[in-house]
C-alpha positions in Angstrom: 15.7 24.5 -4.1 13.1 27.3 -4.1 9.5 26.6 -4.9 9.6 28.7 -8.0 12.7 27.0 -9.4 11.5 23.5 -8.7 8.1 24.3 -10.2 9.8 25.3 -13.5 11.2 21.9 -14.0 9.4 19.6 -16.4 7.6 16.5 -15.2 9.1 14.3 -17.8 12.6 14.9 -16.6 11.7 14.7 -12.9 10.2 11.2 -12.8 13.6 9.5 -12.2 14.5 11.8 -9.3 11.4 10.6 -7.5 11.5 6.9 -8.6 15.1 5.9 -8.4 15.4 6.2 -4.6 12.3 4.0 -4.3 13.7 1.4 -6.7 16.9 1.3 -4.6 15.0 1.0 -1.4 12.9 -1.9 -2.8 15.9 -3.7 -4.0 17.7 -3.3 -0.7 14.9 -5.1 1.2 14.3 -7.7 -1.5 18.0 -8.6 -1.6 18.1 -10.0 1.9 18.8 -13.8 2.0 16.0 -14.3 4.5 13.8 -11.2 4.5 12.5 -10.2 8.0 9.0 -9.0 8.6 10.3 -5.5 8.5 12.0 -6.1 5.1 8.7 -7.4 3.7 6.8 -4.4 5.0 9.3 -1.8 3.7 9.5 -3.6 0.3 5.7 -3.3 0.1 5.7 0.4 1.0 8.4 1.2 -1.6 6.5 -0.7 -4.3 3.2 1.0 -3.3 4.9 4.4 -3.6 6.3 3.5 -7.0 2.8 2.6 -8.1 1.5 5.9 -6.9 4.3 7.7 -8.8 3.3 6.0 -12.0 -0.4 6.9 -11.4 0.7 10.5 -10.9 2.5 10.5 -14.3 -0.3 8.6 -16.0 -1.6 11.6 -18.0 1.9 11.8 -19.6 2.3 8.1 -20.0 -1.1 7.1 -21.2 -3.5 4.9 -19.2 -2.7 1.6 -20.9 1.1 1.9 -20.4 0.8 3.2 -16.8 -1.7 0.5 -15.8 0.4 -2.3 -17.1 3.5 -1.0 -15.2 1.4 -0.6 -12.0 0.0 -4.1 -12.4 3.5 -5.6 -12.5 4.5 -3.8 -9.3 1.4 -5.1 -7.5 2.4 -8.8 -7.8 5.6 -8.8 -5.7 3.9 -6.4 -3.2 1.1 -8.9 -2.8 3.6 -11.7 -2.3 5.4 -9.8 0.5 2.0 -9.0 2.0 1.1 -12.6 2.4 4.1 -13.2 4.5 3.4 -10.2 6.7 -0.2 -11.1 7.2 0.8 -13.9 9.7 2.8 -11.4 11.8 -0.2 -9.1 11.9 -2.4 -12.1 13.0 0.0 -12.9 15.8 -0.1 -9.3 17.1 -4.0 -9.4 17.1 -4.2 -12.7 19.0 -2.6 -11.7 22.3 -5.1 -13.5 24.7 -3.9 -16.9 25.9 -7.3 -18.4 25.1 -7.1 -17.4 21.5 -3.5 -18.0 20.6 -2.8 -20.5 17.8 -0.7 -23.6 18.4 2.9 -22.2 18.4 4.4 -25.0 16.3 1.6 -25.0 13.7 1.7 -21.2 13.6 5.5 -21.1 13.0 5.1 -23.6 10.2 2.4 -21.5 8.5 4.6 -18.4 8.9 7.7 -20.2 7.4 5.6 -21.5 4.5 4.3 -18.0 3.7 7.7 -16.5 3.9 9.1 -19.2 1.7 6.4 -18.6 -0.9 7.0 -14.9 -0.8 10.8 -15.3 -1.2 10.2 -17.7 -4.1 7.9 -15.2 -5.8 10.3 -12.3 -5.4 13.2 -14.4 -6.7 11.2 -15.4 -9.8 10.2 -11.7 -10.3 14.0 -10.8 -10.6 13.3 -7.4 -9.2 16.8 -6.1 -9.6 16.5 -6.4 -13.4 12.8 -5.8 -13.7 12.6 -2.6 -11.7 15.5 -1.0 -13.5 14.0 -2.0 -16.8 10.7 -0.4 -15.7 12.6 2.8 -15.0 14.1 2.7 -18.5 10.7 2.0 -20.1 9.0 4.8 -18.3 11.8 7.3 -19.0 11.8 6.3 -22.7 8.0 6.8 -22.9 8.2 10.2 -21.2 11.1 11.3 -23.4 9.1 10.7 -26.5 6.2 12.9 -25.3 5.7 15.8 -27.8 5.0 18.4 -25.0 6.8 19.4 -21.8 4.6 19.7 -18.7 5.8 21.7 -15.6 6.1 19.6 -12.6 4.0 22.1 -10.6 1.1 21.7 -13.0 1.2 17.9 -12.9 1.4 17.9 -9.1 -1.5 20.1 -8.6 -3.7 18.3 -11.1 -3.0 14.9 -9.7 -3.4 16.0 -6.1 -6.9 17.4 -7.1 -7.7 14.1 -8.8 -6.6 12.0 -5.9 -8.6 14.2 -3.5 -11.8 13.9 -5.6 -11.4 10.1 -5.8 -10.9 9.9 -2.0 -14.1 11.8 -1.4 -16.0 9.5 -3.7 -14.7 6.5 -1.9 -15.6 7.9 1.5 -19.2 8.4 0.3 -19.4 4.9 -1.0 -18.1 3.5 2.3 -20.8 5.5 4.1 -23.5 3.8 1.9 -22.0 0.3 2.1 -23.8 -2.6 3.7 -22.6 -3.5 7.1 -20.7 -6.6 6.0 -19.2 -5.0 2.8 -15.7 -4.0 3.6 -14.4 -3.5 0.1 -15.4 0.2 0.0 -13.7 0.7 3.4 -10.5 -0.8 2.0 -10.7 1.6 -1.0 -10.9 4.5 1.4 -7.6 3.4 3.0 -5.9 3.0 -0.4 -7.2 6.4 -1.5 -5.9 8.1 1.6 -2.6 6.5 1.1 -2.4 7.7 -2.5 -3.2 11.2 -1.6 -0.8 11.3 1.3 2.1 9.9 -0.8 1.4 12.6 -3.5 1.4 15.4 -0.9 4.7 14.1 0.4 6.3 13.7 -3.1 5.2 17.1 -4.3 5.5 19.1 -1.1 8.1 21.5 -2.6 5.9 22.6 -5.4 2.5 22.6 -3.6 0.9 25.4 -1.6 1.8 25.3 2.0 -1.7 24.5 3.2 -1.6 21.2 1.3 1.2 19.9 3.6 -1.0 20.4 6.7 -3.4 17.8 5.4 -0.9 15.0 5.7 -1.6 14.6 9.4 -5.3 14.1 9.0 -4.6 11.6 6.1 -2.3 9.6 8.3 -5.0 9.4 11.0 -7.5 8.3 8.4 -5.0 5.7 7.0 -4.2 4.4 10.4 -7.9 3.9 11.4 -8.8 2.2 8.2 -5.6 0.2 8.1 -6.4 -1.1 11.6 -9.8 -2.2 10.4 -8.3 -3.8 7.3 -5.8 -5.8 9.6 -8.7 -7.1 11.6 -10.8 -8.1 8.5 -7.8 -9.7 6.8 -6.7 -11.6 9.9 -10.3 -12.9 10.5 -10.4 -14.1 6.9 -6.8 -15.6 7.1 -7.5 -17.6 10.3 -10.9 -18.6 9.1 -9.2 -20.3 6.2 -6.4 -21.8 8.4 -8.2 -23.2 11.4 -5.6 -25.9 11.5 -3.1 -23.6 13.2 -5.2 -23.9 16.4 -5.0 -26.7 18.8 -8.7 -27.5 18.6 -12.0 -26.3 17.3 -13.0 -24.5 20.5 -9.8 -22.4 20.5 -10.4 -21.5 16.8 -14.0 -20.5 17.5 -12.9 -18.3 20.5 -10.2 -16.6 18.4 -12.5 -15.9 15.5 -15.2 -14.6 17.9 -12.6 -12.3 19.5 -11.5 -11.1 16.0 -15.1 -10.4 15.1 -15.6 -8.2 18.2 -12.3 -6.4 17.4 -13.3 -5.9 13.8 -16.6 -4.3 14.8 -14.9 -2.0 17.3 -12.4 -0.9 14.6 -15.2 -0.3 12.1 -16.9 2.0 14.6 -13.6 3.9 15.1 -13.1 4.2 11.3 -16.6 5.3 10.7 -16.1 8.4 12.9 -13.8 9.8 10.3 -16.2 9.4 7.4 -18.2 12.4 8.7 
């Protein structure tokens, strides 16, 4: 489809075209009897992208409606994230001197996956996500005005870019031990990248070139977040180590890695 033709379509009618494939992808990974780490990861990504879509359409949906729908999507994503956190922790603790006790670690992983599977089952995603689509479409169809998809895309990309710049400035000013603003940079980069990917057919060509730099930013800040989250997780679960000395060595190694990744991420703040 040419850019001009796709740009003429109205945003209200286009929401489902973007959202339905993501709903189908989320359900495919949630439906596994015993979801693998990859299933949990891909489920989280699909739900995050859905949350970004609803944020993009928020001017047409209203803030209260959109924020409620986004909050619902965050809960199952967080459950899947808890299970995946243990796999990230394992990948970061490669040194023999810092490895957790294998049996205790596997028990912790199984427990986390069981909790995630239980939460996903209780959420009844198959029904809930399809109902969400119907609610959003009904809300959009009652809108008194039609908005060209090109106008919505450009407006929301500009808004996401402004928000990312503000987050980057906050991270620059943050205290050394305050990682919350750094995490917000990662989320802001992810949102802007998703929007550029969604709306690529109706955006100016130069916008697409920015995806590569956003991926780099997202990767650096994501690596930092993994180190921070793993340090916090294992600090709360020292019981997965054979003894206190091993736990102390692991946490010290994670602290060094966290500082190294913080320096690498800071280079991209300008």
